[in-house]
N, C-alpha and C positions, 0 to 999 in steps of 0.2 A: 870457237870464236877467236881464240888467241892466234891461231894459225892464219885465219882470214885477216885479222888485225895486222899481223906481221906482213902478209902479202900487200895489204893496203898501204902501209907506211914505207915499205922497202921496194915495192915494185917487182918482186921476184915472182916466179911462176909457182903454181900449186905444188909441183913436185919438189922444187927447190925449198919451198917453205916447210914442207913436211920433213924433208931430210934434215934441214937445219933445226927445226923445232924439236923433233924427237931425238935427234943426235945429241942435243945438249941436255935433255931432260930425262932420258931413259937409260938406266944402267943395264938392263937385260935386253939382249938382242931379240927376244921373242915378243911379238906384238900381242898386246892385250885386246880384249873386246872394245875397250874405250878407244884405243889407238885405231883399230879397224873402223869403228864408227866415225871417228873424227876424220880419218883419211878419206872415207867415202864422201863425207860432206864436202871436204876441200876439193876432191876430184870432180864431184858433181857441180860445184860452184864454178870451178875453172872452165868446165866444158860449156856452161850456160851463163857465163858472167853477164853478157850484154842483156839477155832476157830477164835475168833476175834483177839487174839494176833498172831496167825499164819498168818492171812491175813496181819497184820502190818509187821511181819518179812519178809514175802515173797515179799512185795511191797516196802520196804524201803531199797534200795540198799546202801550198805556200812554202815548201821546203825544197831547195835544190839538193841533190844527192851530195854534191861536193861540199856543201855548207853544213850538212848534218854532223853532229858529233860522231867521231869515228867509231866509238863503241856502239852507238845506236844503229848505224848503218851496217855494221858487221853482225850484230845480233839479228837484225832483219834478214840479212843474207843467209845466215844459218837456218833460221826458221823457214824461209821461203824454200830453200832446198828440201828441207824436211816435208813441207806441205806438198811440194811438187813430186817428189820421188819416193817418199817412204809412206806408202799407202797404209801400212799396218799401224802407223802412229796416229792416234786420234787428233783431230784439230785442237781440241781443248788442251791436250797434253803439250803440244807444240807451242801454243800461245802462252800457256802458264809458265813453261820453262823459259821462253823468251823474255817474258815480263820479269821473271825473277833474275835472269842474267842482267837485264837492263837496269833493274833497281840496284843490284849488287855492284856493277861495274860502271854504270852510267851516272848521269846527273839526277837531280831531284825529280825532274819531269820525264825522265827516260822511260819509266815503266808505262805511263799513260800514253806517251807518244808511240812506243812500240806496239802496245795493245791496239790502239786505234788503226794504225797502218796495217798491221797484220790481219785484223778482223776484216778490213776491206779486201785485202788480197786473198784471204781464204775464201771469202764469199765469191770473189771474181773467179777463183779457180774451181769453185764448186765443191770444195772439200767439205764433206758432211761432218 
């Protein structure tokens, strides 16, 4: 989520954001499982950015993407990539983790907002 947040505010590409983010945070040159997973999310989002953002737009009633809190929209982006590309992760796990991220880093109503939007998107995607 932090890398997507950085992409959002700086306008850099996914590859640039990954290089910058991990270059400043990681002392060891070896990639961890966490880094690999995060990089996969970022690359998948970068490849499907317009589709992911359109899913958010069509499922978030009365909210324009550009007017959403930046944390909320980037939590949604991470979760949508998981829902679309990571078939081995159950829907409930993705939704629960997204809601927890939104509660931790977002505003008071972020958890409920993210849950409602993601539930609609997961249903639309046919994620069991």
